[in-house]
C-alpha positions in Angstrom: 99.9 -22.5 158.0 99.0 -21.0 154.5 100.8 -18.0 152.8 99.4 -15.7 150.1 101.2 -13.5 147.9 100.3 -9.8 147.9 98.0 -8.9 145.0 99.9 -6.8 142.3 99.3 -2.9 142.2 98.8 -1.2 139.0 101.0 1.3 138.3 98.9 5.0 137.7 99.3 6.1 134.1 98.7 9.8 133.9 96.0 9.8 131.0 92.4 8.8 132.3 90.7 9.7 129.1 91.4 10.7 125.4 89.3 12.2 122.8 90.6 13.0 119.3 90.3 16.6 118.5 87.3 18.0 116.5 85.9 21.8 115.9 85.0 22.1 119.5 87.2 20.5 122.2 85.8 18.7 125.2 86.2 20.5 128.5 85.9 20.0 132.4 84.4 22.0 134.7 84.9 24.7 135.5 85.3 25.1 131.8 82.1 24.9 129.4 83.8 25.4 126.0 86.8 25.6 124.1 87.5 26.1 120.5 90.3 26.7 118.0 89.6 29.0 115.0 92.8 28.5 112.8 91.5 30.3 109.5 93.6 31.0 106.3 92.2 34.2 105.3 92.8 35.5 101.8 93.6 38.9 100.9 91.2 41.9 102.0 89.4 44.1 99.5 90.2 47.3 101.2 86.7 47.4 103.0 88.3 44.4 105.7 86.0 41.4 103.7 87.5 38.8 101.5 88.8 39.8 98.1 87.2 36.5 96.7 83.4 35.5 96.1 81.8 34.7 99.2 78.3 34.0 97.3 78.5 30.3 97.7 78.8 30.4 101.4 75.8 30.6 104.1 76.4 34.0 105.2 75.2 34.6 108.5 76.3 31.1 109.8 79.3 30.0 107.8 81.5 27.6 109.7 82.3 25.3 106.2 86.2 25.8 106.6 86.0 26.0 102.8 89.2 26.9 101.3 90.8 26.8 104.8 88.7 29.4 106.6 85.0 30.6 107.6 83.0 33.9 107.7 81.2 32.6 110.9 78.2 34.8 111.5 80.2 37.8 109.5 79.1 39.8 106.3 81.0 40.6 104.7 83.8 40.9 107.3 83.9 37.5 109.1 83.6 37.2 112.9 80.8 37.4 115.1 78.6 40.4 115.1 77.2 41.7 118.4 75.7 38.9 120.6 74.8 38.8 124.3 76.4 36.4 127.0 75.3 36.2 130.8 76.6 33.9 133.6 80.5 33.1 132.1 83.2 34.3 131.1 85.2 34.2 127.7 88.8 34.0 127.6 90.2 34.5 123.9 94.0 33.5 123.2 95.1 35.1 119.6 98.0 33.6 118.2 97.8 35.0 115.0 96.2 38.1 113.3 94.1 40.6 115.2 90.6 40.9 116.6 88.3 43.9 116.9 86.0 44.0 120.2 83.4 46.1 120.8 80.6 45.8 123.5 77.8 47.3 125.4 79.9 49.0 128.1 81.3 51.1 125.2 85.0 49.5 125.7 86.8 48.5 122.4 90.1 47.0 121.6 92.1 45.4 118.7 94.3 42.7 119.8 96.2 39.9 118.6 99.3 37.9 118.0 99.5 36.4 121.6 97.3 39.0 123.5 94.5 37.7 125.6 90.8 39.0 126.0 89.3 38.3 129.2 85.4 39.3 129.7 83.3 38.5 132.7 80.0 38.4 131.1 78.2 38.6 134.6 74.8 39.7 134.8 74.9 40.5 130.8 77.1 42.1 128.2 76.6 42.4 124.5 79.7 42.2 122.5 80.9 41.6 118.9 84.4 39.8 117.6 85.4 40.8 114.4 88.2 39.4 112.1 89.1 42.5 109.6 91.5 41.3 106.9 93.6 44.5 106.9 96.0 43.2 104.5 95.0 44.0 100.7 98.4 42.7 99.1 98.4 38.9 100.8 96.9 36.5 103.5 95.5 37.4 106.8 96.1 34.3 108.7 94.5 34.1 112.0 94.5 31.5 114.8 92.9 31.7 118.4 91.7 30.0 121.1 88.1 30.9 122.9 87.2 29.3 126.1 84.6 29.4 128.1 84.8 30.0 131.9 82.0 29.1 134.2 81.2 31.6 137.0 80.0 30.1 140.5 76.5 30.8 141.2 77.2 33.5 143.9 79.0 35.5 141.0 77.0 34.8 137.9 75.0 38.5 138.4 78.5 40.9 139.0 78.9 43.6 137.0 80.8 42.8 133.6 84.4 43.3 133.4 86.7 43.8 130.0 90.1 43.2 131.0 93.3 42.7 128.3 96.3 40.7 128.9 98.9 42.0 126.7 101.2 39.6 125.1 104.5 41.4 126.1 103.5 41.2 129.8 102.3 37.8 130.0 105.2 35.4 131.7 107.0 32.9 129.3 109.0 30.1 131.7 111.6 28.6 129.2 113.2 25.2 130.4 116.3 23.7 128.7 116.4 19.7 129.6 119.7 17.9 130.2 120.6 17.8 126.1 119.7 21.6 125.9 116.2 21.2 124.2 113.7 23.7 125.3 109.9 23.8 126.4 108.1 27.4 126.9 105.4 28.0 129.1 102.9 30.6 128.4 101.3 31.6 131.8 98.2 33.0 130.9 96.4 32.0 134.2 97.9 30.2 137.1 101.3 30.3 138.7 103.5 27.7 137.4 105.1 25.7 140.4 108.9 25.8 140.1 108.9 28.8 138.3 112.6 30.1 138.5 113.2 33.5 140.2 113.0 36.7 138.4 110.0 35.7 136.0 107.1 37.8 136.7 104.1 36.4 138.6 101.0 35.8 136.4 98.6 38.9 135.2 95.8 39.1 137.2 92.3 37.8 135.8 89.1 39.8 136.7 88.2 40.2 140.3 85.1 38.1 139.9 86.6 35.3 138.1 86.7 31.7 139.4 90.4 32.1 138.3 90.7 34.8 140.8 89.8 32.7 144.0 92.5 30.7 145.3 90.3 27.6 145.8 89.6 27.6 142.0 93.2 26.3 141.3 92.5 27.7 137.8 95.2 27.6 135.2 95.7 28.1 131.5 98.9 27.3 130.0 100.2 26.9 126.3 103.3 24.3 126.2 106.0 24.7 123.2 108.3 21.5 123.1 111.4 21.6 120.6 112.1 18.3 119.0 113.4 16.1 121.5 112.6 18.0 124.5 111.6 16.5 128.1 109.6 19.0 130.6 107.8 17.9 133.5 104.1 18.8 133.9 103.7 19.9 137.6 101.0 18.3 139.8 98.3 20.5 140.6 97.9 22.0 143.9 94.1 21.0 144.5 93.3 17.8 145.6 90.2 17.7 143.4 91.5 20.0 140.5 91.0 18.7 137.1 93.4 19.3 134.0 93.0 18.7 130.2 96.0 18.5 128.0 95.3 19.2 124.4 97.8 18.3 122.0 97.3 20.1 119.1 100.6 20.5 116.9 103.3 18.0 116.3 103.8 14.4 115.4 104.4 12.8 118.6 103.8 13.4 122.7 105.2 11.1 125.3 102.9 11.3 128.6 104.8 9.7 131.2 104.9 6.1 129.6 102.0 6.5 127.5 102.8 7.6 123.5 100.1 9.6 121.6 100.3 9.9 117.9 97.1 11.8 117.4 96.3 15.3 118.5 93.8 14.9 121.1 92.5 16.1 124.2 94.0 13.9 127.1 92.2 14.2 130.4 95.0 14.1 133.0 95.7 12.5 136.4 96.3 16.3 138.1 97.6 15.3 141.3 101.0 14.0 140.0 104.1 15.1 138.1 103.9 13.9 134.5 107.1 13.7 132.2 106.2 15.1 128.7 108.7 14.5 125.7 108.4 15.3 122.4 109.3 12.1 120.4 108.5 13.4 117.3 110.4 15.4 114.4 108.4 18.7 115.1 108.0 21.0 117.4 104.8 20.2 119.8 102.4 22.4 121.0 99.6 21.8 123.8 97.0 23.7 125.7 96.8 23.3 129.5 93.3 23.9 131.0 93.1 23.2 134.8 90.8 24.2 137.7 88.8 22.8 140.6 85.3 22.0 139.5 82.7 24.5 140.6 80.2 21.7 141.1 76.9 23.4 140.8 74.1 22.8 138.4 74.8 23.8 134.6 71.7 25.3 132.6 72.2 26.7 129.0 70.7 28.2 126.3 73.4 29.3 123.6 75.1 32.4 125.4 73.5 32.0 128.5 74.7 29.7 131.3 72.9 29.9 134.6 72.2 27.5 137.3 68.3 26.5 136.5 66.0 26.9 133.6 63.7 29.4 135.3 66.9 31.4 135.4 67.7 31.1 131.5 63.9 32.2 131.1 64.9 35.1 133.2 68.1 35.8 131.3 66.1 35.6 127.9 63.5 37.9 129.2 66.1 40.5 130.7 67.7 40.6 127.4 64.6 41.4 125.5 63.7 44.2 128.0 67.0 45.5 128.6 69.4 44.6 125.8 71.8 44.7 128.6 72.2 48.0 128.5 72.1 49.0 124.8 74.6 48.8 121.9 76.1 52.1 121.6 77.9 51.5 118.5 76.2 52.4 115.0 76.8 48.8 113.4 76.4 45.6 115.0 79.8 44.7 113.3 82.1 47.5 114.1 85.9 47.4 112.8 88.5 49.6 114.4 90.1 51.4 111.1 92.5 50.0 108.5 95.8 50.7 110.5 97.4 47.4 112.3 97.2 49.0 115.6 96.5 47.2 119.2 95.0 49.3 121.6 92.3 49.0 124.1 89.9 51.6 125.3 88.1 50.6 128.6 84.8 51.8 129.9 85.2 55.4 131.4 88.9 55.4 130.5 91.1 56.8 128.3 92.8 54.6 125.4 95.8 52.2 126.2 98.2 51.9 122.9 100.6 48.9 122.4 103.5 48.4 119.9 102.0 47.3 116.8 105.1 45.0 115.9 104.1 42.6 119.0 101.1 41.4 117.0 102.9 39.3 114.4 102.6 36.3 116.3 102.5 34.7 119.6 105.5 34.1 121.4 
């Protein structure tokens, strides 16, 4: 008679892969792109441009971060003048500062300090995102995430759509652990499991977004953990959902049994609950992007994201021929005045005004 010893099982660990953070962060399907812009802009010159020399920069394509900031494609106002998109969505979360949006639909907005702009490019839109330096007496810090979310083939040619999710309407869930240390979850998209009664539901993404499809299981959350705080990141609902946890502020973070001491993009096992612990001496902040993969071929050329190279060629030809409806603004880089107001003007609708004081900083 022979006996055998059962093979030892390897315990699951939460982090499948870790990559150090750079200028552009790695993403998983259905996300295409994620960039963290954190610019310590100086005082403005009264015309919304830096009140310091910029001749030594590669104006029109400055990503240098010289002195802690970049001009990007702006001249002389920092930002991204009018440019086309097709076939995907942009989600812009502004943590500090104000952004001026203008587009080929005639929509305009000034938003910031926790506000989120969500644009479905669909069959084609041209928009600009400018960073006017409104304060002439001191610094003009700007911090934002720009996220690209893919569209499934069936929705790549839908009508473009512009949505604002205002800071004061975005749900925030505050959890105190056994020691009273708090974790705050800002729920931009995707309901947070275990949300206590009384917390409003997340605001609606654009109607044709993958985030609006129940099978998409899309979530966009930001996390703020006080020093020592513990909070359980709940399992995703979808069996095939993919999740990235971006640890970008703080000293140390423990994820389940794994200690992370550098800022990193952490590909997670999304189907399990995992305890997050801030083991450092300063606050930890993270961004969570999750979703079920669309699982379709991706063909990309700059601001066009389709499924085939033939569709990319068609996008380029369509843009040359139609300019995706044309540009209704007198400049390629419109700035919406000197007043630090928050507002949105939707296509064919009246303006929506928001309290300016809420734009000071993200909650």
